[in-house]
All heavy atoms as TSV, in Angstrom:
chain	resi	resn	atom	element	x	y	z
A	1	MET	N	N	60.334	-11.790	176.036
A	1	MET	CA	C	60.249	-10.706	176.988
A	1	MET	C	C	59.148	-11.048	177.989
A	1	MET	O	O	58.026	-11.356	177.607
A	1	MET	CB	C	59.914	-9.415	176.229
A	1	MET	CG	C	59.825	-8.216	177.105
A	1	MET	SD	S	59.469	-6.674	176.255
A	1	MET	CE	C	60.865	-6.472	175.214
A	2	ASN	N	N	59.478	-10.982	179.247
A	2	ASN	CA	C	58.472	-11.283	180.269
A	2	ASN	C	C	57.716	-10.004	180.661
A	2	ASN	O	O	57.997	-8.909	180.173
A	2	ASN	CB	C	59.097	-11.976	181.476
A	2	ASN	CG	C	60.092	-11.108	182.208
A	2	ASN	OD1	O	60.016	-9.890	182.161
A	2	ASN	ND2	N	61.036	-11.747	182.894
A	3	ALA	N	N	56.753	-10.146	181.559
A	3	ALA	CA	C	55.893	-9.023	181.936
A	3	ALA	C	C	56.677	-7.903	182.621
A	3	ALA	O	O	56.404	-6.720	182.401
A	3	ALA	CB	C	54.777	-9.516	182.843
A	4	THR	N	N	57.673	-8.257	183.425
A	4	THR	CA	C	58.455	-7.237	184.123
A	4	THR	C	C	59.281	-6.421	183.140
A	4	THR	O	O	59.342	-5.186	183.221
A	4	THR	CB	C	59.378	-7.890	185.176
A	4	THR	OG1	O	58.565	-8.644	186.080
A	4	THR	CG2	C	60.170	-6.848	185.945
A	5	GLN	N	N	59.904	-7.085	182.181
A	5	GLN	CA	C	60.687	-6.377	181.176
A	5	GLN	C	C	59.797	-5.474	180.322
A	5	GLN	O	O	60.172	-4.339	180.013
A	5	GLN	CB	C	61.432	-7.378	180.294
A	5	GLN	CG	C	62.516	-8.130	181.034
A	5	GLN	CD	C	63.062	-9.298	180.216
A	5	GLN	OE1	O	62.423	-9.780	179.293
A	5	GLN	NE2	N	64.267	-9.739	180.572
A	6	GLN	N	N	58.626	-5.952	179.957
A	6	GLN	CA	C	57.703	-5.143	179.174
A	6	GLN	C	C	57.256	-3.916	179.972
A	6	GLN	O	O	57.159	-2.810	179.437
A	6	GLN	CB	C	56.480	-5.965	178.756
A	6	GLN	CG	C	55.502	-5.200	177.888
A	6	GLN	CD	C	56.089	-4.822	176.542
A	6	GLN	OE1	O	56.688	-5.661	175.873
A	6	GLN	NE2	N	55.921	-3.578	176.141
A	7	HIS	N	N	57.009	-4.108	181.263
A	7	HIS	CA	C	56.608	-2.988	182.116
A	7	HIS	C	C	57.725	-1.951	182.191
A	7	HIS	O	O	57.472	-0.736	182.110
A	7	HIS	CB	C	56.246	-3.486	183.514
A	7	HIS	CG	C	55.979	-2.377	184.476
A	7	HIS	ND1	N	54.894	-1.542	184.373
A	7	HIS	CD2	C	56.683	-1.953	185.558
A	7	HIS	CE1	C	54.933	-0.654	185.353
A	7	HIS	NE2	N	56.003	-0.883	186.082
A	8	LEU	N	N	58.965	-2.393	182.356
A	8	LEU	CA	C	60.084	-1.458	182.413
A	8	LEU	C	C	60.226	-0.683	181.103
A	8	LEU	O	O	60.473	0.533	181.112
A	8	LEU	CB	C	61.379	-2.199	182.754
A	8	LEU	CG	C	61.464	-2.764	184.173
A	8	LEU	CD1	C	62.724	-3.616	184.326
A	8	LEU	CD2	C	61.445	-1.648	185.186
A	9	LEU	N	N	60.055	-1.344	179.981
A	9	LEU	CA	C	60.130	-0.681	178.687
A	9	LEU	C	C	58.996	0.334	178.537
A	9	LEU	O	O	59.221	1.468	178.093
A	9	LEU	CB	C	60.074	-1.722	177.563
A	9	LEU	CG	C	60.168	-1.182	176.138
A	9	LEU	CD1	C	61.490	-0.452	175.928
A	9	LEU	CD2	C	60.013	-2.307	175.144
A	10	ASP	N	N	57.777	-0.044	178.931
A	10	ASP	CA	C	56.640	0.872	178.847
A	10	ASP	C	C	56.833	2.075	179.778
A	10	ASP	O	O	56.472	3.206	179.433
A	10	ASP	CB	C	55.340	0.147	179.196
A	10	ASP	CG	C	54.956	-0.864	178.135
A	10	ASP	OD1	O	55.466	-0.782	176.994
A	10	ASP	OD2	O	54.121	-1.744	178.448
A	11	THR	N	N	57.397	1.844	180.958
A	11	THR	CA	C	57.664	2.929	181.890
A	11	THR	C	C	58.704	3.886	181.319
A	11	THR	O	O	58.558	5.114	181.407
A	11	THR	CB	C	58.150	2.367	183.240
A	11	THR	OG1	O	57.162	1.467	183.744
A	11	THR	CG2	C	58.380	3.465	184.260
A	12	TYR	N	N	59.733	3.341	180.702
A	12	TYR	CA	C	60.764	4.168	180.065
A	12	TYR	C	C	60.160	5.019	178.946
A	12	TYR	O	O	60.406	6.214	178.854
A	12	TYR	CB	C	61.892	3.274	179.534
A	12	TYR	CG	C	62.900	4.011	178.691
A	12	TYR	CD1	C	63.858	4.827	179.290
A	12	TYR	CD2	C	62.885	3.908	177.301
A	12	TYR	CE1	C	64.778	5.512	178.518
A	12	TYR	CE2	C	63.801	4.593	176.527
A	12	TYR	CZ	C	64.742	5.403	177.137
A	12	TYR	OH	O	65.645	6.089	176.376
A	13	ARG	N	N	59.353	4.397	178.099
A	13	ARG	CA	C	58.718	5.138	176.999
A	13	ARG	C	C	57.800	6.238	177.532
A	13	ARG	O	O	57.766	7.342	176.987
A	13	ARG	CB	C	57.918	4.192	176.121
A	13	ARG	CG	C	58.765	3.311	175.265
A	13	ARG	CD	C	57.896	2.412	174.423
A	13	ARG	NE	N	58.702	1.496	173.639
A	13	ARG	CZ	C	58.258	0.365	173.129
A	13	ARG	NH1	N	57.004	0.002	173.312
A	13	ARG	NH2	N	59.061	-0.401	172.432
A	14	ALA	N	N	57.029	5.932	178.576
A	14	ALA	CA	C	56.127	6.927	179.156
A	14	ALA	C	C	56.920	8.099	179.736
A	14	ALA	O	O	56.523	9.265	179.588
A	14	ALA	CB	C	55.263	6.286	180.230
A	15	ALA	N	N	58.059	7.820	180.381
A	15	ALA	CA	C	58.883	8.891	180.946
A	15	ALA	C	C	59.457	9.770	179.843
A	15	ALA	O	O	59.506	10.996	179.976
A	15	ALA	CB	C	60.002	8.290	181.799
A	16	ARG	N	N	59.852	9.180	178.731
A	16	ARG	CA	C	60.404	9.943	177.605
A	16	ARG	C	C	59.351	10.832	176.960
A	16	ARG	O	O	59.668	11.887	176.436
A	16	ARG	CB	C	60.971	8.995	176.551
A	16	ARG	CG	C	62.111	8.108	177.019
A	16	ARG	CD	C	63.427	8.738	176.903
A	16	ARG	NE	N	63.673	9.115	175.518
A	16	ARG	CZ	C	64.810	9.607	175.090
A	16	ARG	NH1	N	65.796	9.741	175.911
A	16	ARG	NH2	N	64.952	9.949	173.838
A	17	ARG	N	N	58.100	10.410	177.024
A	17	ARG	CA	C	57.002	11.170	176.412
A	17	ARG	C	C	56.280	12.058	177.423
A	17	ARG	O	O	55.277	12.675	177.092
A	17	ARG	CB	C	55.989	10.209	175.798
A	17	ARG	CG	C	56.541	9.380	174.671
A	17	ARG	CD	C	55.509	8.411	174.178
A	17	ARG	NE	N	56.068	7.539	173.149
A	17	ARG	CZ	C	55.490	6.464	172.699
A	17	ARG	NH1	N	54.303	6.103	173.162
A	17	ARG	NH2	N	56.057	5.740	171.765
A	18	ALA	N	N	56.746	12.107	178.645
A	18	ALA	CA	C	56.139	12.883	179.730
A	18	ALA	C	C	54.701	12.434	179.985
A	18	ALA	O	O	53.811	13.246	180.214
A	18	ALA	CB	C	56.209	14.375	179.441
A	19	GLU	N	N	54.473	11.119	179.923
A	19	GLU	CA	C	53.161	10.536	180.199
A	19	GLU	C	C	53.203	9.825	181.552
A	19	GLU	O	O	54.271	9.601	182.108
A	19	GLU	CB	C	52.783	9.528	179.104
A	19	GLU	CG	C	52.671	10.137	177.725
A	19	GLU	CD	C	52.474	9.083	176.640
A	19	GLU	OE1	O	52.593	7.870	176.958
A	19	GLU	OE2	O	52.235	9.463	175.493
A	20	THR	N	N	52.034	9.468	182.046
A	20	THR	CA	C	52.001	8.727	183.302
A	20	THR	C	C	52.449	7.285	183.055
A	20	THR	O	O	52.200	6.717	181.985
A	20	THR	CB	C	50.594	8.718	183.911
A	20	THR	OG1	O	49.701	8.133	182.979
A	20	THR	CG2	C	50.126	10.118	184.236
A	21	ALA	N	N	53.079	6.721	184.042
A	21	ALA	CA	C	53.576	5.348	183.920
A	21	ALA	C	C	52.414	4.362	183.988
A	21	ALA	O	O	51.429	4.600	184.693
A	21	ALA	CB	C	54.572	5.056	185.027
A	22	PRO	N	N	52.511	3.250	183.276
A	22	PRO	CA	C	51.461	2.232	183.349
A	22	PRO	C	C	51.506	1.508	184.697
A	22	PRO	O	O	52.528	1.526	185.379
A	22	PRO	CB	C	51.811	1.278	182.206
A	22	PRO	CG	C	53.273	1.433	182.020
A	22	PRO	CD	C	53.578	2.870	182.356
A	23	PRO	N	N	50.393	0.896	185.079
A	23	PRO	CA	C	50.405	0.156	186.348
A	23	PRO	C	C	51.337	-1.057	186.271
A	23	PRO	O	O	51.553	-1.617	185.205
A	23	PRO	CB	C	48.959	-0.282	186.525
A	23	PRO	CG	C	48.374	-0.248	185.163
A	23	PRO	CD	C	49.109	0.810	184.405
A	24	ALA	N	N	51.882	-1.420	187.399
A	24	ALA	CA	C	52.789	-2.570	187.455
A	24	ALA	C	C	52.021	-3.848	187.146
A	24	ALA	O	O	50.812	-3.939	187.394
A	24	ALA	CB	C	53.412	-2.662	188.837
A	25	PRO	N	N	52.698	-4.854	186.587
A	25	PRO	CA	C	52.016	-6.116	186.306
A	25	PRO	C	C	51.493	-6.749	187.598
A	25	PRO	O	O	52.193	-6.811	188.596
A	25	PRO	CB	C	53.088	-7.003	185.674
A	25	PRO	CG	C	54.327	-6.202	185.599
A	25	PRO	CD	C	54.083	-4.867	186.194
A	26	GLY	N	N	50.231	-7.150	187.564
A	26	GLY	CA	C	49.615	-7.772	188.728
A	26	GLY	C	C	49.027	-6.786	189.706
A	26	GLY	O	O	48.485	-7.191	190.736
A	27	ALA	N	N	49.095	-5.485	189.406
A	27	ALA	CA	C	48.590	-4.483	190.346
A	27	ALA	C	C	47.079	-4.580	190.518
A	27	ALA	O	O	46.561	-4.293	191.587
A	27	ALA	CB	C	48.971	-3.084	189.874
A	28	HIS	N	N	46.374	-4.985	189.483
A	28	HIS	CA	C	44.920	-5.033	189.537
A	28	HIS	C	C	44.377	-6.461	189.512
A	28	HIS	O	O	43.192	-6.667	189.298
A	28	HIS	CB	C	44.329	-4.245	188.369
A	28	HIS	CG	C	44.768	-2.814	188.349
A	28	HIS	ND1	N	44.418	-1.911	189.316
A	28	HIS	CD2	C	45.559	-2.143	187.477
A	28	HIS	CE1	C	44.948	-0.738	189.039
A	28	HIS	NE2	N	45.653	-0.845	187.935
A	29	THR	N	N	45.225	-7.432	189.746
A	29	THR	CA	C	44.814	-8.825	189.662
A	29	THR	C	C	43.741	-9.159	190.693
A	29	THR	O	O	42.723	-9.772	190.360
A	29	THR	CB	C	46.021	-9.757	189.846
A	29	THR	OG1	O	46.998	-9.422	188.871
A	29	THR	CG2	C	45.631	-11.205	189.705
A	30	VAL	N	N	43.938	-8.753	191.919
A	30	VAL	CA	C	42.986	-9.079	192.981
A	30	VAL	C	C	41.640	-8.408	192.699
A	30	VAL	O	O	40.585	-9.031	192.825
A	30	VAL	CB	C	43.537	-8.659	194.360
A	30	VAL	CG1	C	42.495	-8.843	195.448
A	30	VAL	CG2	C	44.783	-9.462	194.683
A	31	ARG	N	N	41.674	-7.149	192.319
A	31	ARG	CA	C	40.425	-6.438	192.023
A	31	ARG	C	C	39.708	-7.080	190.845
A	31	ARG	O	O	38.486	-7.236	190.854
A	31	ARG	CB	C	40.706	-4.971	191.731
A	31	ARG	CG	C	39.426	-4.164	191.528
A	31	ARG	CD	C	39.702	-2.716	191.314
A	31	ARG	NE	N	40.346	-2.544	190.017
A	31	ARG	CZ	C	40.821	-1.394	189.568
A	31	ARG	NH1	N	40.761	-0.320	190.314
A	31	ARG	NH2	N	41.368	-1.317	188.385
A	32	THR	N	N	40.452	-7.461	189.812
A	32	THR	CA	C	39.850	-8.091	188.644
A	32	THR	C	C	39.210	-9.421	189.011
A	32	THR	O	O	38.082	-9.706	188.597
A	32	THR	CB	C	40.909	-8.302	187.540
A	32	THR	OG1	O	41.485	-7.041	187.221
A	32	THR	CG2	C	40.303	-8.921	186.312
A	33	LEU	N	N	39.903	-10.237	189.790
A	33	LEU	CA	C	39.337	-11.521	190.218
A	33	LEU	C	C	38.094	-11.318	191.074
A	33	LEU	O	O	37.100	-12.025	190.932
A	33	LEU	CB	C	40.375	-12.335	190.983
A	33	LEU	CG	C	41.477	-12.945	190.139
A	33	LEU	CD1	C	42.514	-13.614	191.033
A	33	LEU	CD2	C	40.916	-13.933	189.150
A	34	ARG	N	N	38.134	-10.331	191.974
A	34	ARG	CA	C	36.980	-10.035	192.812
A	34	ARG	C	C	35.786	-9.611	191.956
A	34	ARG	O	O	34.659	-10.052	192.169
A	34	ARG	CB	C	37.335	-8.936	193.808
A	34	ARG	CG	C	36.268	-8.705	194.853
A	34	ARG	CD	C	36.635	-7.604	195.839
A	34	ARG	NE	N	37.948	-7.827	196.451
A	34	ARG	CZ	C	38.944	-6.938	196.426
A	34	ARG	NH1	N	38.805	-5.780	195.826
A	34	ARG	NH2	N	40.084	-7.218	197.016
A	35	ASP	N	N	36.029	-8.774	190.943
A	35	ASP	CA	C	34.950	-8.338	190.052
A	35	ASP	C	C	34.384	-9.506	189.254
A	35	ASP	O	O	33.173	-9.607	189.054
A	35	ASP	CB	C	35.435	-7.246	189.104
A	35	ASP	CG	C	35.704	-5.926	189.813
A	35	ASP	OD1	O	35.220	-5.760	190.962
A	35	ASP	OD2	O	36.381	-5.073	189.220
A	36	LEU	N	N	35.255	-10.396	188.788
A	36	LEU	CA	C	34.787	-11.567	188.041
A	36	LEU	C	C	33.938	-12.485	188.917
A	36	LEU	O	O	32.888	-12.982	188.483
A	36	LEU	CB	C	35.968	-12.346	187.471
A	36	LEU	CG	C	36.626	-11.747	186.244
A	36	LEU	CD1	C	37.904	-12.497	185.911
A	36	LEU	CD2	C	35.672	-11.760	185.063
A	37	LEU	N	N	34.377	-12.714	190.144
A	37	LEU	CA	C	33.607	-13.563	191.062
A	37	LEU	C	C	32.270	-12.921	191.402
A	37	LEU	O	O	31.246	-13.605	191.472
A	37	LEU	CB	C	34.401	-13.835	192.334
A	37	LEU	CG	C	35.587	-14.786	192.175
A	37	LEU	CD1	C	36.391	-14.844	193.465
A	37	LEU	CD2	C	35.117	-16.162	191.768
A	38	ARG	N	N	32.250	-11.611	191.611
A	38	ARG	CA	C	31.001	-10.906	191.900
A	38	ARG	C	C	30.040	-11.016	190.711
A	38	ARG	O	O	28.856	-11.253	190.876
A	38	ARG	CB	C	31.295	-9.447	192.213
A	38	ARG	CG	C	30.077	-8.678	192.696
A	38	ARG	CD	C	30.418	-7.241	193.050
A	38	ARG	NE	N	31.461	-7.195	194.081
A	38	ARG	CZ	C	32.549	-6.422	194.020
A	38	ARG	NH1	N	32.746	-5.626	193.017
A	38	ARG	NH2	N	33.435	-6.457	194.987
A	39	TRP	N	N	30.574	-10.860	189.494
A	39	TRP	CA	C	29.752	-10.977	188.289
A	39	TRP	C	C	29.196	-12.393	188.170
A	39	TRP	O	O	28.027	-12.583	187.872
A	39	TRP	CB	C	30.586	-10.617	187.061
A	39	TRP	CG	C	29.859	-10.839	185.789
A	39	TRP	CD1	C	28.935	-10.017	185.215
A	39	TRP	CD2	C	29.983	-11.968	184.926
A	39	TRP	NE1	N	28.478	-10.558	184.050
A	39	TRP	CE2	C	29.102	-11.764	183.845
A	39	TRP	CE3	C	30.744	-13.127	184.955
A	39	TRP	CZ2	C	28.974	-12.683	182.812
A	39	TRP	CZ3	C	30.609	-14.019	183.925
A	39	TRP	CH2	C	29.733	-13.798	182.867
A	40	ARG	N	N	30.046	-13.384	188.422
A	40	ARG	CA	C	29.609	-14.782	188.306
A	40	ARG	C	C	28.518	-15.106	189.323
A	40	ARG	O	O	27.543	-15.782	189.007
A	40	ARG	CB	C	30.813	-15.699	188.506
A	40	ARG	CG	C	30.515	-17.143	188.269
A	40	ARG	CD	C	31.793	-17.939	188.283
A	40	ARG	NE	N	31.482	-19.321	188.524
A	40	ARG	CZ	C	32.305	-20.173	189.081
A	40	ARG	NH1	N	33.500	-19.796	189.436
A	40	ARG	NH2	N	31.956	-21.414	189.271
A	41	ARG	N	N	28.673	-14.622	190.562
A	41	ARG	CA	C	27.648	-14.859	191.578
A	41	ARG	C	C	26.336	-14.181	191.203
A	41	ARG	O	O	25.259	-14.721	191.442
A	41	ARG	CB	C	28.123	-14.346	192.932
A	41	ARG	CG	C	29.136	-15.231	193.577
A	41	ARG	CD	C	29.457	-14.765	194.985
A	41	ARG	NE	N	30.760	-15.254	195.362
A	41	ARG	CZ	C	31.784	-14.495	195.711
A	41	ARG	NH1	N	31.652	-13.193	195.766
A	41	ARG	NH2	N	32.939	-15.019	196.024
A	42	SER	N	N	26.419	-12.998	190.629
A	42	SER	CA	C	25.192	-12.303	190.256
A	42	SER	C	C	24.486	-13.029	189.123
A	42	SER	O	O	23.266	-13.002	189.029
A	42	SER	CB	C	25.493	-10.856	189.861
A	42	SER	OG	O	26.167	-10.814	188.623
A	43	ARG	N	N	25.231	-13.675	188.241
A	43	ARG	CA	C	24.627	-14.419	187.140
A	43	ARG	C	C	23.928	-15.679	187.646
A	43	ARG	O	O	22.909	-16.076	187.116
A	43	ARG	CB	C	25.676	-14.817	186.094
A	43	ARG	CG	C	26.367	-13.666	185.437
A	43	ARG	CD	C	25.504	-12.960	184.454
A	43	ARG	NE	N	25.172	-13.889	183.381
A	43	ARG	CZ	C	24.159	-13.735	182.562
A	43	ARG	NH1	N	23.386	-12.709	182.669
A	43	ARG	NH2	N	23.919	-14.605	181.621
A	44	THR	N	N	24.456	-16.321	188.686
A	44	THR	CA	C	23.838	-17.531	189.206
A	44	THR	C	C	22.688	-17.214	190.145
A	44	THR	O	O	21.794	-18.018	190.316
A	44	THR	CB	C	24.864	-18.419	189.937
A	44	THR	OG1	O	25.460	-17.672	190.984
A	44	THR	CG2	C	25.926	-18.919	188.995
A	45	ALA	N	N	22.697	-16.031	190.750
A	45	ALA	CA	C	21.638	-15.671	191.687
A	45	ALA	C	C	20.326	-15.343	190.982
A	45	ALA	O	O	19.259	-15.568	191.503
A	45	ALA	CB	C	22.069	-14.482	192.537
A	46	VAL	N	N	20.415	-14.809	189.767
A	46	VAL	CA	C	19.227	-14.425	189.018
A	46	VAL	C	C	19.231	-15.198	187.705
A	46	VAL	O	O	19.822	-14.769	186.731
A	46	VAL	CB	C	19.218	-12.902	188.732
A	46	VAL	CG1	C	17.956	-12.511	187.997
A	46	VAL	CG2	C	19.373	-12.127	190.005
A	47	PRO	N	N	18.580	-16.352	187.684
A	47	PRO	CA	C	18.586	-17.135	186.448
A	47	PRO	C	C	17.759	-16.444	185.367
A	47	PRO	O	O	16.828	-15.691	185.657
A	47	PRO	CB	C	17.948	-18.466	186.859
A	47	PRO	CG	C	17.129	-18.127	188.054
A	47	PRO	CD	C	17.829	-16.985	188.740
A	48	GLU	N	N	18.130	-16.703	184.145
A	48	GLU	CA	C	17.380	-16.130	183.038
A	48	GLU	C	C	15.998	-16.755	182.983
A	48	GLU	O	O	15.818	-17.933	183.263
A	48	GLU	CB	C	18.113	-16.399	181.731
A	48	GLU	CG	C	19.433	-15.675	181.628
A	48	GLU	CD	C	20.091	-15.915	180.291
A	48	GLU	OE1	O	19.386	-16.286	179.337
A	48	GLU	OE2	O	21.294	-15.724	180.212
A	49	GLN	N	N	15.017	-15.951	182.605
A	49	GLN	CA	C	13.664	-16.470	182.504
A	49	GLN	C	C	13.528	-17.273	181.220
A	49	GLN	O	O	14.071	-16.904	180.183
A	49	GLN	CB	C	12.659	-15.323	182.508
A	49	GLN	CG	C	12.575	-14.608	183.838
A	49	GLN	CD	C	11.473	-13.563	183.827
A	49	GLN	OE1	O	10.780	-13.396	182.840
A	49	GLN	NE2	N	11.327	-12.873	184.928
A	50	ALA	N	N	12.794	-18.362	181.323
A	50	ALA	CA	C	12.552	-19.190	180.159
A	50	ALA	C	C	11.597	-18.454	179.221
A	50	ALA	O	O	10.728	-17.699	179.666
A	50	ALA	CB	C	11.945	-20.526	180.581
A	51	PRO	N	N	11.748	-18.645	177.929
A	51	PRO	CA	C	10.828	-17.988	177.008
A	51	PRO	C	C	9.408	-18.500	177.208
A	51	PRO	O	O	9.191	-19.672	177.524
A	51	PRO	CB	C	11.373	-18.364	175.629
A	51	PRO	CG	C	12.214	-19.563	175.854
A	51	PRO	CD	C	12.720	-19.475	177.252
A	52	ARG	N	N	8.455	-17.625	177.045
A	52	ARG	CA	C	7.057	-18.008	177.238
A	52	ARG	C	C	6.569	-18.758	176.001
A	52	ARG	O	O	6.524	-18.207	174.917
A	52	ARG	CB	C	6.193	-16.787	177.489
A	52	ARG	CG	C	6.513	-16.120	178.800
A	52	ARG	CD	C	5.506	-15.011	179.061
A	52	ARG	NE	N	5.683	-14.482	180.382
A	52	ARG	CZ	C	4.948	-14.842	181.427
A	52	ARG	NH1	N	3.978	-15.705	181.286
A	52	ARG	NH2	N	5.173	-14.330	182.606
A	53	THR	N	N	6.230	-20.007	176.214
A	53	THR	CA	C	5.692	-20.827	175.131
A	53	THR	C	C	4.476	-21.564	175.668
A	53	THR	O	O	4.258	-21.652	176.872
A	53	THR	CB	C	6.724	-21.860	174.631
A	53	THR	OG1	O	7.104	-22.690	175.725
A	53	THR	CG2	C	7.957	-21.175	174.060
A	54	ALA	N	N	3.695	-22.099	174.753
A	54	ALA	CA	C	2.530	-22.873	175.160
A	54	ALA	C	C	3.010	-24.167	175.809
A	54	ALA	O	O	4.011	-24.752	175.393
A	54	ALA	CB	C	1.661	-23.179	173.954
A	55	PRO	N	N	2.315	-24.649	176.844
A	55	PRO	CA	C	2.735	-25.901	177.481
A	55	PRO	C	C	2.574	-27.071	176.519
A	55	PRO	O	O	1.706	-27.071	175.652
A	55	PRO	CB	C	1.799	-26.028	178.678
A	55	PRO	CG	C	0.648	-25.134	178.390
A	55	PRO	CD	C	1.142	-24.064	177.482
A	56	ALA	N	N	3.424	-28.039	176.674
A	56	ALA	CA	C	3.358	-29.228	175.827
A	56	ALA	C	C	2.094	-30.025	176.150
A	56	ALA	O	O	1.700	-30.153	177.303
A	56	ALA	CB	C	4.592	-30.088	176.047
A	57	VAL	N	N	1.471	-30.561	175.130
A	57	VAL	CA	C	0.250	-31.352	175.317
A	57	VAL	C	C	0.657	-32.806	175.459
A	57	VAL	O	O	1.339	-33.360	174.597
A	57	VAL	CB	C	-0.705	-31.178	174.111
A	57	VAL	CG1	C	-1.926	-32.053	174.271
A	57	VAL	CG2	C	-1.073	-29.727	173.949
A	58	ARG	N	N	0.249	-33.413	176.560
A	58	ARG	CA	C	0.570	-34.823	176.791
A	58	ARG	C	C	-0.555	-35.682	176.229
A	58	ARG	O	O	-1.718	-35.468	176.544
A	58	ARG	CB	C	0.746	-35.099	178.274
A	58	ARG	CG	C	1.930	-34.380	178.872
A	58	ARG	CD	C	2.145	-34.876	180.285
A	58	ARG	NE	N	3.229	-34.181	180.911
A	58	ARG	CZ	C	4.492	-34.611	180.915
A	58	ARG	NH1	N	4.783	-35.737	180.321
A	58	ARG	NH2	N	5.426	-33.923	181.508
A	59	THR	N	N	-0.173	-36.651	175.433
A	59	THR	CA	C	-1.179	-37.526	174.848
A	59	THR	C	C	-1.169	-38.910	175.478
A	59	THR	O	O	-2.128	-39.656	175.346
A	59	THR	CB	C	-0.942	-37.672	173.328
A	59	THR	OG1	O	0.383	-38.155	173.128
A	59	THR	CG2	C	-1.115	-36.326	172.640
A	60	GLY	N	N	-0.097	-39.271	176.159
A	60	GLY	CA	C	0.002	-40.603	176.747
A	60	GLY	C	C	-0.101	-40.531	178.259
A	60	GLY	O	O	-0.277	-39.468	178.842
A	61	PRO	N	N	0.002	-41.678	178.912
A	61	PRO	CA	C	-0.044	-41.698	180.373
A	61	PRO	C	C	1.204	-41.021	180.959
A	61	PRO	O	O	2.247	-40.983	180.328
A	61	PRO	CB	C	-0.082	-43.187	180.716
A	61	PRO	CG	C	0.515	-43.855	179.539
A	61	PRO	CD	C	0.159	-43.017	178.347
A	62	LEU	N	N	1.057	-40.483	182.155
A	62	LEU	CA	C	2.170	-39.806	182.797
A	62	LEU	C	C	3.201	-40.785	183.357
A	62	LEU	O	O	4.366	-40.498	183.387
A	62	LEU	CB	C	1.649	-38.912	183.923
A	62	LEU	CG	C	0.806	-37.727	183.471
A	62	LEU	CD1	C	0.323	-36.939	184.693
A	62	LEU	CD2	C	1.570	-36.824	182.556
A	63	HIS	N	N	2.725	-41.962	183.829
A	63	HIS	CA	C	3.653	-42.922	184.405
A	63	HIS	C	C	3.541	-44.236	183.641
A	63	HIS	O	O	2.457	-44.700	183.312
A	63	HIS	CB	C	3.323	-43.174	185.886
A	63	HIS	CG	C	3.410	-41.932	186.710
A	63	HIS	ND1	N	4.591	-41.365	187.052
A	63	HIS	CD2	C	2.454	-41.136	187.239
A	63	HIS	CE1	C	4.383	-40.265	187.754
A	63	HIS	NE2	N	3.084	-40.105	187.872
A	64	HIS	N	N	4.667	-44.828	183.398
A	64	HIS	CA	C	4.702	-46.104	182.669
A	64	HIS	C	C	5.064	-47.213	183.649
A	64	HIS	O	O	6.192	-47.676	183.702
A	64	HIS	CB	C	5.749	-46.036	181.536
A	64	HIS	CG	C	5.465	-44.976	180.555
A	64	HIS	ND1	N	4.480	-45.080	179.621
A	64	HIS	CD2	C	6.023	-43.766	180.346
A	64	HIS	CE1	C	4.444	-44.004	178.868
A	64	HIS	NE2	N	5.380	-43.174	179.312
A	65	HIS	N	N	4.119	-47.611	184.453
A	65	HIS	CA	C	4.383	-48.701	185.380
A	65	HIS	C	C	3.155	-49.632	185.366
A	65	HIS	O	O	2.075	-49.279	184.908
A	65	HIS	CB	C	4.686	-48.210	186.774
A	65	HIS	CG	C	3.588	-47.406	187.435
A	65	HIS	ND1	N	2.381	-47.169	186.897
A	65	HIS	CD2	C	3.583	-46.749	188.611
A	65	HIS	CE1	C	1.639	-46.444	187.705
A	65	HIS	NE2	N	2.346	-46.165	188.742
A	66	ALA	N	N	3.344	-50.798	185.879
A	66	ALA	CA	C	2.281	-51.797	185.883
A	66	ALA	C	C	1.225	-51.403	186.910
A	66	ALA	O	O	1.520	-50.814	187.950
A	66	ALA	CB	C	2.844	-53.170	186.224
A	67	GLU	N	N	-0.024	-51.725	186.596
A	67	GLU	CA	C	-1.120	-51.473	187.531
A	67	GLU	C	C	-0.976	-52.402	188.717
A	67	GLU	O	O	-0.568	-53.558	188.579
A	67	GLU	CB	C	-2.473	-51.731	186.833
A	67	GLU	CG	C	-2.754	-50.757	185.710
A	67	GLU	CD	C	-3.008	-49.358	186.216
A	67	GLU	OE1	O	-3.581	-49.211	187.327
A	67	GLU	OE2	O	-2.627	-48.406	185.532
A	68	PRO	N	N	-1.315	-51.967	189.922
A	68	PRO	CA	C	-1.206	-52.856	191.078
A	68	PRO	C	C	-2.211	-53.998	190.960
A	68	PRO	O	O	-3.342	-53.810	190.523
A	68	PRO	CB	C	-1.517	-51.962	192.273
A	68	PRO	CG	C	-2.158	-50.749	191.719
A	68	PRO	CD	C	-1.745	-50.634	190.280
A	69	ALA	N	N	-1.780	-55.189	191.326
A	69	ALA	CA	C	-2.641	-56.372	191.242
A	69	ALA	C	C	-3.659	-56.328	192.372
A	69	ALA	O	O	-3.351	-55.976	193.511
A	69	ALA	CB	C	-1.797	-57.640	191.343
A	70	GLU	N	N	-4.897	-56.669	192.032
A	70	GLU	CA	C	-5.947	-56.713	193.071
A	70	GLU	C	C	-5.883	-58.037	193.808
A	70	GLU	O	O	-5.693	-59.079	193.221
A	70	GLU	CB	C	-7.315	-56.537	192.417
A	70	GLU	CG	C	-7.502	-55.163	191.816
A	70	GLU	CD	C	-8.888	-54.981	191.250
A	70	GLU	OE1	O	-9.809	-55.659	191.707
A	70	GLU	OE2	O	-9.021	-54.161	190.345
A	71	SER	N	N	-6.103	-58.012	195.125
A	71	SER	CA	C	-6.066	-59.268	195.858
A	71	SER	C	C	-7.420	-59.637	196.366
A	71	SER	O	O	-8.305	-58.953	196.539
A	71	SER	CB	C	-5.129	-59.261	197.038
A	71	SER	OG	O	-4.538	-58.086	197.353
């Protein structure tokens, strides 16, 4: 059974029970996608804060390169 057939069956059942008909398939697709994109943009705009921890203690040199030769 595809979405259209299911919608027709649900509409028939709702009419028999004197209930409101369900929305047609795809009726809210654009709004749902827009809401998802808005949510996703809001999540990337405000990054989560890193947990507060003590800074790591460095015991070695910061750069591992050869010392410049004196001339």
